[in-house]
N, C-alpha and C positions, 0 to 999 in steps of 0.2 A: 614556451620560449625556445629559441634555437639552441641554447646551451643545455637544454634538458633532453634526455632520452625518452622515448615513448611515443604514444599516439594520442592526440588530443581527443577527449570525449566531451568537449564543451558543447558541441551541437546537441548531443543527446541530453545533456543536463539542462539545456534550454528548451527541451521539448521537440527538437528537430530530429532529423535522421541520425542514427548512430553511425560512426565511422565503420567502414567494412572491417570485419574481423581478419586478423592476420592468420596465416597458417602455422605460426610458431610463436612461442614466447620464450624469452631468455630468463632464467632464474639465477639470481646472484645470492650467494650466502657467504658466510664467513669462512666456510671450508672449501668453496669451489663454485663453479658455474654449471648450469645445465640448460638443455634445450628441450622444450615440451612441444610436441606436435599433437595433432588430433589422435594419433595412433601410438606414439612412442615417447618415452622419457629417457634422456641420455645425459649423464653428468661426468664432468672431469673435476677432480679435486685440485686444490692448489698444492704446490710442492713446498713442504717444510716452512710454513708461515709466510711464504712469499705470495705474490699474485701471479706467479708463473704456473701455467697449466701443466698437469702431469701428462705423461705419454699415454697412459691407459685410463679408461673410464673406471669409476667405482660404482656406477649404476647404469643399467640399461634394461628398460622394461618395455614389453609389448603390451600396451594398454588395451588393445582390442581383445586380446585373449587373457590378459592378466590385469584387470582394472584395479585390483587392490595391491598391486606391486608385491606379490608374494614370491616371485621367481626371478631373481636378478640374473640377467643374461650376460652381464659384464664378465669378461675373462673367458667367455665361451666362443665357439665359432658360429653360434646361432645368429641368423639374420645378418651375416657379415656385410652384405651390401648396404643394408639400412644403417648399420652402425658406422660404416665408413662415411656415408653421406651426412649423417648427423654430426660426426666428428669434424668433417670438413666445414659444415655450416657453423658450428660452434667456434671453431678456430678462426674462421673468417670474421665472425662477430668480434672475437677477442682482438684480432689485428686492427679493427677499425673502431675500437672503443677508447675514447680519449682518456678516461680515468685509469684504464688499465695501463696505458702507456706512461702516464704521469707517475704511477706507482713504481713502474719498472725504472724510470729515469731517476726517481728519488733514491732507490736502492743503490744505484751505481755511484751516486755522489759520495 
């Protein structure tokens, strides 16, 4: 349905062709949001129990060299261009996600 986020997999479930894979996935948890690409994982925590995103990430992993996520690059200068791009993409998603806006509006009331 139009009110739901995501990509329909109905065709694949009916035995048809699966929808083309996206190059990213957004991960939502109770403590923040993240973006997962084929090569990286980048996450921003929520600020103090709100749904507002923090200024700095709490996780940033290069999955091509660190698939088990043992070396967190958040807070370092490593792969700064990649981190900036993922941050931009995640904040763009945040700006266009209705439930995030509704939560912010409710807090202001």
